[in-house]
DOKOLVEX-309409 format. One record per residue (C-alpha): residue number from 1; residue in three letters; y, z, x. Coordinates in Angstrom, 3 decimals, padded with zeros to 6 digits, always signed. Layout:
N
+------+------+----------+----------+----------+
! dofi ! nunu !        y !        z !        x !
+------+------+----------+----------+----------+
!  NUM !  Ala !        Y !        Z !        X !
...
+------+------+----------+----------+----------+
***
This chain:
374
+------+------+----------+----------+----------+
! dofi ! nunu !        y !        z !        x !
+------+------+----------+----------+----------+
!    1 !  Met ! +096.613 ! -005.256 ! +138.232 !
!    2 !  Glu ! +094.852 ! -008.026 ! +140.169 !
!    3 !  Ser ! +091.122 ! -007.451 ! +140.610 !
!    4 !  Val ! +089.301 ! -007.835 ! +143.924 !
!    5 !  Asp ! +087.525 ! -010.986 ! +142.691 !
!    6 !  Asp ! +090.777 ! -012.543 ! +141.468 !
!    7 !  Arg ! +092.483 ! -011.767 ! +144.762 !
!    8 !  His ! +089.581 ! -013.303 ! +146.661 !
!    9 !  Val ! +089.781 ! -016.483 ! +144.564 !
!   10 !  Arg ! +093.536 ! -016.680 ! +145.065 !
!   11 !  Glu ! +093.301 ! -016.154 ! +148.848 !
!   12 !  Val ! +090.602 ! -018.824 ! +149.172 !
!   13 !  Ala ! +092.755 ! -021.262 ! +147.204 !
!   14 !  Glu ! +095.763 ! -020.461 ! +149.400 !
!   15 !  Leu ! +093.732 ! -020.977 ! +152.577 !
!   16 !  Arg ! +092.419 ! -024.323 ! +151.338 !
!   17 !  Gly ! +095.926 ! -025.400 ! +150.423 !
!   18 !  Arg ! +097.226 ! -024.367 ! +153.832 !
!   19 !  Leu ! +094.382 ! -026.239 ! +155.595 !
!   20 !  Lys ! +095.148 ! -029.374 ! +153.562 !
!   21 !  Arg ! +098.846 ! -029.192 ! +154.443 !
!   22 !  Glu ! +098.118 ! -028.594 ! +158.145 !
!   23 !  Thr ! +095.661 ! -031.510 ! +158.221 !
!   24 !  Gln ! +098.246 ! -033.818 ! +156.650 !
!   25 !  Glu ! +100.887 ! -032.632 ! +159.130 !
!   26 !  Ile ! +098.554 ! -033.268 ! +162.075 !
!   27 !  Glu ! +097.695 ! -036.784 ! +160.855 !
!   28 !  Glu ! +101.372 ! -037.625 ! +160.290 !
!   29 !  Arg ! +102.353 ! -036.222 ! +163.686 !
!   30 !  His ! +099.561 ! -038.159 ! +165.415 !
!   31 !  Lys ! +100.702 ! -041.412 ! +163.789 !
!   32 !  Arg ! +104.336 ! -040.691 ! +164.670 !
!   33 !  Glu ! +103.527 ! -039.864 ! +168.310 !
!   34 !  Ala ! +101.374 ! -042.999 ! +168.657 !
!   35 !  Arg ! +104.203 ! -045.096 ! +167.225 !
!   36 !  Glu ! +106.791 ! -043.467 ! +169.513 !
!   37 !  Leu ! +104.612 ! -043.960 ! +172.594 !
!   38 !  Lys ! +104.045 ! -047.606 ! +171.706 !
!   39 !  Glu ! +107.784 ! -048.151 ! +171.179 !
!   40 !  Arg ! +108.602 ! -046.388 ! +174.453 !
!   41 !  His ! +106.041 ! -048.532 ! +176.268 !
!   42 !  Glu ! +107.594 ! -051.696 ! +174.821 !
!   43 !  Arg ! +111.103 ! -050.541 ! +175.791 !
!   44 !  Glu ! +109.988 ! -049.760 ! +179.347 !
!   45 !  Gln ! +108.319 ! -053.140 ! +179.696 !
!   46 !  Gly ! +111.466 ! -054.811 ! +178.396 !
!   47 !  Phe ! +113.641 ! -052.782 ! +180.759 !
!   48 !  Val ! +111.592 ! -053.835 ! +183.785 !
!   49 !  Ala ! +111.942 ! -057.485 ! +182.782 !
!   50 !  Leu ! +115.720 ! -057.209 ! +182.202 !
!   51 !  Ala ! +116.298 ! -055.207 ! +185.378 !
!   52 !  Gln ! +114.950 ! -057.972 ! +187.581 !
!   53 !  Pro ! +117.906 ! -060.052 ! +188.817 !
!   54 !  Thr ! +117.635 ! -063.816 ! +188.809 !
!   55 !  Val ! +117.530 ! -065.003 ! +192.400 !
!   56 !  Lys ! +117.712 ! -068.624 ! +193.333 !
!   57 !  Gly ! +117.026 ! -070.496 ! +196.509 !
!   58 !  Ala ! +115.244 ! -069.271 ! +199.580 !
!   59 !  Asp ! +115.659 ! -065.607 ! +198.694 !
!   60 !  Ala ! +113.611 ! -065.919 ! +195.493 !
!   61 !  Pro ! +110.145 ! -065.375 ! +197.059 !
!   62 !  Ala ! +111.356 ! -062.355 ! +199.030 !
!   63 !  Gln ! +112.910 ! -060.842 ! +195.917 !
!   64 !  Ala ! +109.654 ! -061.358 ! +194.024 !
!   65 !  Lys ! +107.761 ! -059.522 ! +196.757 !
!   66 !  Arg ! +110.085 ! -056.509 ! +196.498 !
!   67 !  Arg ! +109.439 ! -056.104 ! +192.774 !
!   68 !  Arg ! +107.849 ! -052.731 ! +192.086 !
!   69 !  Val ! +104.704 ! -052.803 ! +189.971 !
!   70 !  Ala ! +104.181 ! -049.673 ! +187.894 !
!   71 !  Pro ! +100.779 ! -048.009 ! +188.345 !
!   72 !  Ala ! +098.301 ! -048.558 ! +185.543 !
!   73 !  Ala ! +098.382 ! -044.861 ! +184.656 !
!   74 !  Ala ! +102.074 ! -045.147 ! +183.778 !
!   75 !  Asn ! +101.344 ! -047.657 ! +181.026 !
!   76 !  Ile ! +099.255 ! -045.491 ! +178.750 !
!   77 !  Val ! +098.904 ! -047.083 ! +175.329 !
!   78 !  Pro ! +097.442 ! -044.600 ! +172.824 !
!   79 !  Glu ! +094.119 ! -045.493 ! +171.284 !
!   80 !  Gln ! +094.018 ! -046.326 ! +167.617 !
!   81 !  Pro ! +092.847 ! -043.358 ! +165.521 !
!   82 !  Leu ! +089.185 ! -043.543 ! +164.557 !
!   83 !  Arg ! +088.274 ! -044.014 ! +160.924 !
!   84 !  Asn ! +086.432 ! -041.000 ! +159.478 !
!   85 !  Pro ! +085.882 ! -039.353 ! +162.893 !
!   86 !  Lys ! +083.146 ! -036.751 ! +163.295 !
!   87 !  Met ! +082.188 ! -034.565 ! +166.234 !
!   88 !  Tyr ! +078.583 ! -034.494 ! +167.492 !
!   89 !  Val ! +077.152 ! -031.778 ! +169.738 !
!   90 !  Leu ! +073.754 ! -032.610 ! +171.198 !
!   91 !  Gly ! +071.093 ! -031.100 ! +173.397 !
!   92 !  Gly ! +071.641 ! -028.147 ! +175.703 !
!   93 !  Lys ! +069.769 ! -024.905 ! +176.232 !
!   94 !  Ser ! +069.275 ! -021.425 ! +174.847 !
!   95 !  Gly ! +067.417 ! -019.252 ! +177.335 !
!   96 !  Ser ! +064.549 ! -021.332 ! +178.708 !
!   97 !  Val ! +064.431 ! -023.559 ! +175.623 !
!   98 !  Thr ! +065.829 ! -027.089 ! +175.917 !
!   99 !  Phe ! +067.160 ! -028.613 ! +172.693 !
!  100 !  Ser ! +066.765 ! -032.018 ! +171.110 !
!  101 !  Ser ! +068.812 ! -030.876 ! +168.096 !
!  102 !  Val ! +072.153 ! -032.391 ! +167.110 !
!  103 !  Glu ! +074.971 ! -030.842 ! +165.072 !
!  104 !  Cys ! +077.728 ! -032.838 ! +163.374 !
!  105 !  Phe ! +081.160 ! -031.449 ! +162.449 !
!  106 !  Asp ! +083.043 ! -033.104 ! +159.622 !
!  107 !  Pro ! +086.745 ! -032.107 ! +159.786 !
!  108 !  Ala ! +087.249 ! -033.107 ! +156.172 !
!  109 !  Glu ! +084.673 ! -030.529 ! +155.069 !
!  110 !  Glu ! +085.392 ! -028.096 ! +157.928 !
!  111 !  Ala ! +081.632 ! -027.626 ! +158.301 !
!  112 !  Trp ! +078.725 ! -028.263 ! +160.685 !
!  113 !  Glu ! +075.445 ! -029.810 ! +159.609 !
!  114 !  Glu ! +072.190 ! -030.661 ! +161.358 !
!  115 !  Val ! +071.444 ! -034.362 ! +161.802 !
!  116 !  Asp ! +068.352 ! -036.136 ! +163.072 !
!  117 !  Cys ! +067.056 ! -034.747 ! +166.389 !
!  118 !  Met ! +066.996 ! -036.887 ! +169.502 !
!  119 !  Ala ! +063.694 ! -038.346 ! +170.599 !
!  120 !  Gln ! +063.855 ! -036.313 ! +173.832 !
!  121 !  Lys ! +064.976 ! -032.819 ! +174.725 !
!  122 !  Arg ! +068.017 ! -032.957 ! +177.001 !
!  123 !  Ala ! +069.937 ! -030.345 ! +179.009 !
!  124 !  Arg ! +073.122 ! -031.302 ! +180.866 !
!  125 !  Pro ! +073.130 ! -034.834 ! +179.411 !
!  126 !  Ala ! +076.185 ! -036.965 ! +178.731 !
!  127 !  Ala ! +077.301 ! -038.199 ! +175.321 !
!  128 !  Val ! +079.521 ! -041.181 ! +174.499 !
!  129 !  Gly ! +080.783 ! -042.612 ! +171.223 !
!  130 !  Leu ! +081.212 ! -046.389 ! +171.187 !
!  131 !  Asn ! +081.548 ! -048.933 ! +168.366 !
!  132 !  Gly ! +080.497 ! -046.461 ! +165.698 !
!  133 !  Ser ! +077.378 ! -045.323 ! +167.576 !
!  134 !  Leu ! +076.501 ! -042.138 ! +169.452 !
!  135 !  Tyr ! +074.806 ! -042.506 ! +172.855 !
!  136 !  Ala ! +072.825 ! -039.749 ! +174.599 !
!  137 !  Leu ! +072.339 ! -040.376 ! +178.317 !
!  138 !  Gly ! +070.137 ! -038.781 ! +180.949 !
!  139 !  Gly ! +070.024 ! -035.028 ! +181.489 !
!  140 !  Phe ! +067.142 ! -032.701 ! +182.346 !
!  141 !  Asp ! +063.983 ! -032.838 ! +180.246 !
!  142 !  Phe ! +061.977 ! -029.733 ! +179.239 !
!  143 !  Arg ! +060.360 ! -029.708 ! +182.696 !
!  144 !  Asn ! +063.817 ! -029.661 ! +184.345 !
!  145 !  Ala ! +063.399 ! -033.199 ! +185.688 !
!  146 !  Ala ! +066.393 ! -035.559 ! +185.708 !
!  147 !  Met ! +066.020 ! -038.553 ! +183.385 !
!  148 !  Ala ! +067.366 ! -042.113 ! +183.242 !
!  149 !  Ser ! +066.535 ! -042.630 ! +179.571 !
!  150 !  Val ! +069.191 ! -043.442 ! +176.953 !
!  151 !  Glu ! +069.035 ! -043.311 ! +173.167 !
!  152 !  Met ! +071.481 ! -044.253 ! +170.425 !
!  153 !  Leu ! +072.231 ! -043.088 ! +166.886 !
!  154 !  Ala ! +074.068 ! -045.741 ! +164.867 !
!  155 !  Ser ! +076.539 ! -044.555 ! +162.232 !
!  156 !  Lys ! +074.602 ! -046.328 ! +159.468 !
!  157 !  Ser ! +071.216 ! -045.066 ! +160.653 !
!  158 !  Ser ! +069.432 ! -041.721 ! +160.478 !
!  159 !  Glu ! +067.086 ! -042.419 ! +163.385 !
!  160 !  Trp ! +067.639 ! -042.506 ! +167.135 !
!  161 !  Gln ! +066.830 ! -045.780 ! +168.864 !
!  162 !  Lys ! +065.722 ! -046.311 ! +172.448 !
!  163 !  Val ! +068.277 ! -048.114 ! +174.642 !
!  164 !  Gln ! +067.935 ! -049.678 ! +178.089 !
!  165 !  Ala ! +067.533 ! -046.865 ! +180.647 !
!  166 !  Met ! +070.073 ! -046.324 ! +183.413 !
!  167 !  Asn ! +069.324 ! -047.653 ! +186.882 !
!  168 !  Ala ! +069.208 ! -044.085 ! +188.247 !
!  169 !  Ala ! +068.036 ! -040.764 ! +186.840 !
!  170 !  Arg ! +071.050 ! -038.498 ! +186.292 !
!  171 !  Ala ! +071.731 ! -034.980 ! +185.050 !
!  172 !  Asp ! +074.848 ! -032.806 ! +185.184 !
!  173 !  Phe ! +076.947 ! -035.975 ! +185.386 !
!  174 !  Gly ! +079.954 ! -037.522 ! +183.677 !
!  175 !  Ala ! +080.239 ! -040.514 ! +181.364 !
!  176 !  Cys ! +082.870 ! -042.230 ! +179.249 !
!  177 !  Ser ! +083.595 ! -045.418 ! +177.329 !
!  178 !  Leu ! +086.142 ! -047.832 ! +178.728 !
!  179 !  Asn ! +086.868 ! -051.506 ! +177.959 !
!  180 !  Gly ! +083.971 ! -051.740 ! +175.530 !
!  181 !  Ala ! +081.410 ! -050.426 ! +178.029 !
!  182 !  Ile ! +079.767 ! -047.115 ! +178.940 !
!  183 !  Trp ! +080.187 ! -045.759 ! +182.458 !
!  184 !  Ala ! +077.814 ! -043.190 ! +184.043 !
!  185 !  Val ! +079.242 ! -041.408 ! +187.077 !
!  186 !  Gly ! +077.620 ! -039.232 ! +189.745 !
!  187 !  Gly ! +075.433 ! -036.225 ! +188.917 !
!  188 !  Leu ! +072.103 ! -034.948 ! +190.251 !
!  189 !  Asp ! +069.320 ! -037.439 ! +190.942 !
!  190 !  Ala ! +065.560 ! -037.015 ! +190.594 !
!  191 !  Asp ! +065.497 ! -035.094 ! +193.906 !
!  192 !  Gly ! +068.257 ! -032.696 ! +192.817 !
!  193 !  Glu ! +070.790 ! -034.236 ! +195.210 !
!  194 !  Glu ! +074.438 ! -034.900 ! +194.356 !
!  195 !  Ile ! +075.039 ! -038.635 ! +194.060 !
!  196 !  Ser ! +078.200 ! -040.736 ! +194.124 !
!  197 !  Ser ! +076.803 ! -043.865 ! +192.454 !
!  198 !  Val ! +078.342 ! -045.335 ! +189.296 !
!  199 !  Glu ! +076.893 ! -047.773 ! +186.771 !
!  200 !  Arg ! +078.215 ! -049.645 ! +183.751 !
!  201 !  Phe ! +076.400 ! -050.475 ! +180.509 !
!  202 !  Asp ! +077.353 ! -053.574 ! +178.530 !
!  203 !  Pro ! +076.167 ! -053.001 ! +174.924 !
!  204 !  Arg ! +076.234 ! -056.736 ! +174.193 !
!  205 !  Met ! +074.101 ! -057.724 ! +177.173 !
!  206 !  Lys ! +072.109 ! -054.457 ! +176.936 !
!  207 !  Lys ! +072.206 ! -054.181 ! +180.704 !
!  208 !  Trp ! +073.272 ! -051.600 ! +183.319 !
!  209 !  Thr ! +075.140 ! -052.839 ! +186.399 !
!  210 !  Asn ! +075.963 ! -050.842 ! +189.523 !
!  211 !  Val ! +079.641 ! -050.715 ! +190.471 !
!  212 !  Ala ! +081.629 ! -049.122 ! +193.301 !
!  213 !  Ser ! +080.584 ! -045.551 ! +194.154 !
!  214 !  Met ! +082.901 ! -042.559 ! +194.277 !
!  215 !  Ser ! +084.134 ! -041.274 ! +197.621 !
!  216 !  Thr ! +081.765 ! -038.290 ! +197.405 !
!  217 !  Gly ! +078.748 ! -037.117 ! +195.465 !
!  218 !  Arg ! +079.514 ! -034.818 ! +192.518 !
!  219 !  Ser ! +077.636 ! -032.756 ! +189.945 !
!  220 !  Gly ! +079.056 ! -030.505 ! +187.265 !
!  221 !  His ! +082.201 ! -032.620 ! +187.328 !
!  222 !  Cys ! +084.151 ! -034.312 ! +184.544 !
!  223 !  Val ! +084.912 ! -037.959 ! +183.816 !
!  224 !  Val ! +087.507 ! -039.284 ! +181.368 !
!  225 !  Ala ! +089.033 ! -042.672 ! +180.610 !
!  226 !  Ala ! +092.769 ! -043.276 ! +180.222 !
!  227 !  Gly ! +094.452 ! -046.647 ! +179.984 !
!  228 !  Glu ! +092.751 ! -049.126 ! +182.303 !
!  229 !  Ala ! +091.325 ! -046.422 ! +184.550 !
!  230 !  Met ! +088.601 ! -043.815 ! +184.808 !
!  231 !  Tyr ! +089.124 ! -040.395 ! +186.403 !
!  232 !  Ala ! +086.497 ! -038.168 ! +188.061 !
!  233 !  Phe ! +087.385 ! -034.692 ! +189.274 !
!  234 !  Gly ! +086.043 ! -031.296 ! +190.234 !
!  235 !  Gly ! +082.364 ! -030.339 ! +190.365 !
!  236 !  Tyr ! +080.105 ! -029.544 ! +193.311 !
!  237 !  Asp ! +080.194 ! -032.008 ! +196.198 !
!  238 !  Gly ! +077.089 ! -030.778 ! +198.031 !
!  239 !  Lys ! +079.032 ! -028.207 ! +200.053 !
!  240 !  Ser ! +081.298 ! -026.314 ! +197.673 !
!  241 !  Val ! +082.947 ! -026.310 ! +194.275 !
!  242 !  Cys ! +085.902 ! -028.641 ! +194.652 !
!  243 !  Ser ! +089.260 ! -029.503 ! +193.092 !
!  244 !  Ser ! +089.456 ! -033.100 ! +194.337 !
!  245 !  Ala ! +090.090 ! -036.013 ! +191.986 !
!  246 !  Glu ! +089.776 ! -039.779 ! +192.191 !
!  247 !  Arg ! +090.613 ! -042.727 ! +189.997 !
!  248 !  Phe ! +088.706 ! -045.955 ! +189.359 !
!  249 !  Asp ! +090.838 ! -049.020 ! +188.636 !
!  250 !  Val ! +088.778 ! -051.301 ! +186.398 !
!  251 !  Arg ! +090.770 ! -054.404 ! +187.351 !
!  252 !  Lys ! +090.406 ! -053.836 ! +191.091 !
!  253 !  Gly ! +086.952 ! -052.276 ! +190.959 !
!  254 !  Leu ! +087.978 ! -049.624 ! +193.472 !
!  255 !  Trp ! +088.289 ! -045.819 ! +193.646 !
!  256 !  Ala ! +091.446 ! -044.154 ! +194.995 !
!  257 !  Pro ! +092.300 ! -040.458 ! +195.542 !
!  258 !  Glu ! +094.437 ! -038.573 ! +193.012 !
!  259 !  Pro ! +096.210 ! -035.184 ! +193.264 !
!  260 !  Arg ! +093.877 ! -032.202 ! +193.360 !
!  261 !  Met ! +093.560 ! -029.769 ! +190.491 !
!  262 !  Lys ! +095.192 ! -026.386 ! +190.959 !
!  263 !  Ser ! +091.768 ! -024.676 ! +190.720 !
!  264 !  Cys ! +088.294 ! -025.527 ! +191.954 !
!  265 !  Arg ! +086.048 ! -026.037 ! +188.913 !
!  266 !  Lys ! +082.392 ! -026.743 ! +188.203 !
!  267 !  Asp ! +080.594 ! -026.892 ! +184.846 !
!  268 !  Phe ! +083.958 ! -027.227 ! +183.142 !
!  269 !  Ala ! +085.122 ! -029.568 ! +180.402 !
!  270 !  Ala ! +087.881 ! -032.165 ! +180.142 !
!  271 !  Ala ! +089.481 ! -034.463 ! +177.599 !
!  272 !  Val ! +092.547 ! -036.668 ! +177.167 !
!  273 !  Leu ! +095.165 ! -035.295 ! +174.780 !
!  274 !  Gly ! +098.244 ! -037.480 ! +174.386 !
!  275 !  Thr ! +099.287 ! -038.616 ! +177.876 !
!  276 !  Asp ! +097.644 ! -035.669 ! +179.660 !
!  277 !  Ile ! +094.169 ! -035.016 ! +181.012 !
!  278 !  Trp ! +093.165 ! -031.434 ! +180.201 !
!  279 !  Ala ! +090.717 ! -029.512 ! +182.434 !
!  280 !  Leu ! +089.305 ! -026.351 ! +180.871 !
!  281 !  Gly ! +087.323 ! -023.348 ! +182.066 !
!  282 !  Gly ! +084.188 ! -023.694 ! +184.161 !
!  283 !  His ! +083.584 ! -021.508 ! +187.194 !
!  284 !  Asp ! +085.005 ! -021.444 ! +190.707 !
!  285 !  Asp ! +083.302 ! -021.328 ! +194.113 !
!  286 !  Asp ! +082.721 ! -017.569 ! +193.700 !
!  287 !  Ala ! +080.878 ! -018.139 ! +190.379 !
!  288 !  Leu ! +083.780 ! -016.520 ! +188.511 !
!  289 !  Gln ! +083.902 ! -017.711 ! +184.901 !
!  290 !  Leu ! +087.274 ! -019.174 ! +183.964 !
!  291 !  Arg ! +089.327 ! -019.436 ! +180.796 !
!  292 !  Ser ! +092.274 ! -021.041 ! +182.583 !
!  293 !  Val ! +093.439 ! -024.520 ! +181.614 !
!  294 !  Glu ! +095.468 ! -027.119 ! +183.467 !
!  295 !  Arg ! +096.666 ! -030.584 ! +182.543 !
!  296 !  Phe ! +097.384 ! -033.727 ! +184.532 !
!  297 !  Asp ! +100.419 ! -035.736 ! +183.441 !
!  298 !  Leu ! +099.357 ! -039.362 ! +183.664 !
!  299 !  Arg ! +102.982 ! -040.509 ! +183.922 !
!  300 !  Ser ! +104.221 ! -038.152 ! +186.659 !
!  301 !  Gly ! +100.853 ! -037.800 ! +188.408 !
!  302 !  Ser ! +101.025 ! -034.015 ! +188.680 !
!  303 !  Trp ! +098.994 ! -031.005 ! +187.524 !
!  304 !  Ala ! +100.528 ! -028.082 ! +185.628 !
!  305 !  Glu ! +099.168 ! -024.923 ! +184.049 !
!  306 !  Ala ! +098.479 ! -024.944 ! +180.312 !
!  307 !  Pro ! +097.725 ! -022.175 ! +177.781 !
!  308 !  Cys ! +094.452 ! -020.386 ! +178.574 !
!  309 !  Met ! +091.514 ! -020.458 ! +176.210 !
!  310 !  Arg ! +090.682 ! -017.282 ! +174.292 !
!  311 !  Thr ! +087.260 ! -016.991 ! +175.982 !
!  312 !  Glu ! +085.871 ! -017.609 ! +179.452 !
!  313 !  Arg ! +083.487 ! -020.573 ! +179.272 !
!  314 !  Ser ! +081.292 ! -022.605 ! +181.608 !
!  315 !  Ala ! +078.548 ! -025.157 ! +180.881 !
!  316 !  Phe ! +080.342 ! -026.007 ! +177.637 !
!  317 !  Ser ! +081.935 ! -029.098 ! +176.150 !
!  318 !  Ala ! +085.348 ! -030.184 ! +174.873 !
!  319 !  Val ! +086.700 ! -033.129 ! +172.913 !
!  320 !  Val ! +089.822 ! -034.225 ! +171.041 !
!  321 !  Leu ! +089.502 ! -034.615 ! +167.282 !
!  322 !  Asn ! +092.416 ! -035.508 ! +164.976 !
!  323 !  Gly ! +094.981 ! -034.688 ! +167.632 !
!  324 !  Glu ! +093.579 ! -031.244 ! +168.493 !
!  325 !  Leu ! +091.494 ! -030.127 ! +171.475 !
!  326 !  Tyr ! +088.172 ! -028.410 ! +170.685 !
!  327 !  Ala ! +086.130 ! -026.269 ! +173.121 !
!  328 !  Met ! +082.663 ! -025.150 ! +172.036 !
!  329 !  Gly ! +079.627 ! -023.194 ! +173.146 !
!  330 !  Gly ! +078.777 ! -022.514 ! +176.777 !
!  331 !  Leu ! +078.368 ! -019.304 ! +178.786 !
!  332 !  Asp ! +080.837 ! -016.409 ! +178.673 !
!  333 !  Asn ! +081.742 ! -014.029 ! +181.517 !
!  334 !  Glu ! +078.503 ! -012.091 ! +180.875 !
!  335 !  Tyr ! +076.540 ! -015.372 ! +181.002 !
!  336 !  Asp ! +075.617 ! -014.988 ! +177.334 !
!  337 !  Arg ! +075.373 ! -018.221 ! +175.357 !
!  338 !  Leu ! +078.097 ! -018.842 ! +172.824 !
!  339 !  Asp ! +078.209 ! -020.410 ! +169.376 !
!  340 !  Ser ! +081.965 ! -019.927 ! +169.140 !
!  341 !  Val ! +084.458 ! -022.782 ! +168.862 !
!  342 !  Glu ! +088.173 ! -022.703 ! +169.574 !
!  343 !  Arg ! +090.784 ! -025.413 ! +169.188 !
!  344 !  Phe ! +094.180 ! -026.001 ! +170.736 !
!  345 !  Val ! +096.958 ! -026.847 ! +168.276 !
!  346 !  Pro ! +099.629 ! -028.810 ! +170.228 !
!  347 !  Arg ! +102.469 ! -028.314 ! +167.741 !
!  348 !  Ala ! +102.033 ! -024.519 ! +167.955 !
!  349 !  Asn ! +100.980 ! -024.535 ! +171.645 !
!  350 !  Ile ! +098.213 ! -021.999 ! +170.957 !
!  351 !  Trp ! +094.434 ! -021.718 ! +170.772 !
!  352 !  Val ! +092.919 ! -020.648 ! +167.446 !
!  353 !  Asp ! +089.354 ! -019.959 ! +166.320 !
!  354 !  Gly ! +087.340 ! -022.853 ! +164.926 !
!  355 !  Lys ! +084.175 ! -023.065 ! +162.854 !
!  356 !  Ser ! +081.259 ! -021.742 ! +164.928 !
!  357 !  Leu ! +078.257 ! -023.878 ! +165.887 !
!  358 !  Gln ! +075.052 ! -023.328 ! +163.931 !
!  359 !  Ser ! +073.197 ! -022.587 ! +167.200 !
!  360 !  Ala ! +074.453 ! -020.875 ! +170.343 !
!  361 !  Arg ! +073.995 ! -023.306 ! +173.226 !
!  362 !  Ser ! +075.107 ! -024.173 ! +176.749 !
!  363 !  Asp ! +074.530 ! -027.244 ! +178.960 !
!  364 !  His ! +075.116 ! -029.545 ! +175.975 !
!  365 !  Ala ! +077.274 ! -032.645 ! +175.460 !
!  366 !  Val ! +079.780 ! -033.703 ! +172.800 !
!  367 !  Ala ! +081.300 ! -036.947 ! +171.554 !
!  368 !  Val ! +083.447 ! -038.109 ! +168.661 !
!  369 !  Val ! +082.234 ! -041.077 ! +166.624 !
!  370 !  Gly ! +084.041 ! -042.900 ! +163.822 !
!  371 !  Asp ! +083.070 ! -045.663 ! +161.451 !
!  372 !  Phe ! +082.605 ! -049.005 ! +163.209 !
!  373 !  Ala ! +085.469 ! -051.316 ! +162.276 !
!  374 !  Gly ! +083.558 ! -054.436 ! +163.327 !
+------+------+----------+----------+----------+
***
């Protein structure tokens, strides 16, 4: 008869084997989907070229004018998978305490570990991974004052380094990396007012430059990058929690309206998974905590409902790691702070429990950073 200890050893071995198989399947599926999307993109580009009839003579210019140009969002080329990606959760709050601590999740080890603390305590900051480095931007300090300061943790370093500060103090804002730069969008300024301004950081020039502002001020909103564009949506616009969305075309340098989300959301989280933008949780204009999820199809330009999270969450963070969507921390429907993590598995179309954070926290930020390829 099998003893309790032997059964425990066997079950642990089976679980590890299952995790290894699932990880391999996810990596293979991610590579296959990236290859298929690239091939489809090439076929579509070839089809557009072949479909254009050859017109000679005086009608040629008119025919050229009638040619339809596909929107940039329709030409989504998947990003190359990061090498040795890890997930970093930084800052946030627990009660009245503001954190400078940082936790790192290594998917290969399926474990969290503490890494070097930031130089400053930050609540409602933004985090961006770029060129193998982790950037922490703005947020509220321990006195609840919005900051413009920025610091960076390089992948080969154990210490945070001071980086050129933003042009404006920002907290409760959105940020992303796009075209080799970091973009900081909206948020609350030093006076606690919602702002619409946007600025861009060039890591080579080490300089922030103001660019075109959004159509409205936003705080508690989300910002993601997809293709050659940046999307900002939801949040509080100074009057109410909103569902509006807008898109910044990097080539044109202009913002344009996009379809509204199905739900008004503030203090929610968002990430790009495949060719969809996912918007998760948050709270509505009645301060009702949400676990609902919706996704925006970048090809069709429409929102649709997606599987709900297992837990209501606001003031939390979400990110895609190895082809799966992670949601972590935040406030539940009782406004208690969470250390729980859940992840969405696309091939099964379900949410499952993930490895919990070491510290319960809300108002934090998250980013994925891989080894710098040079």
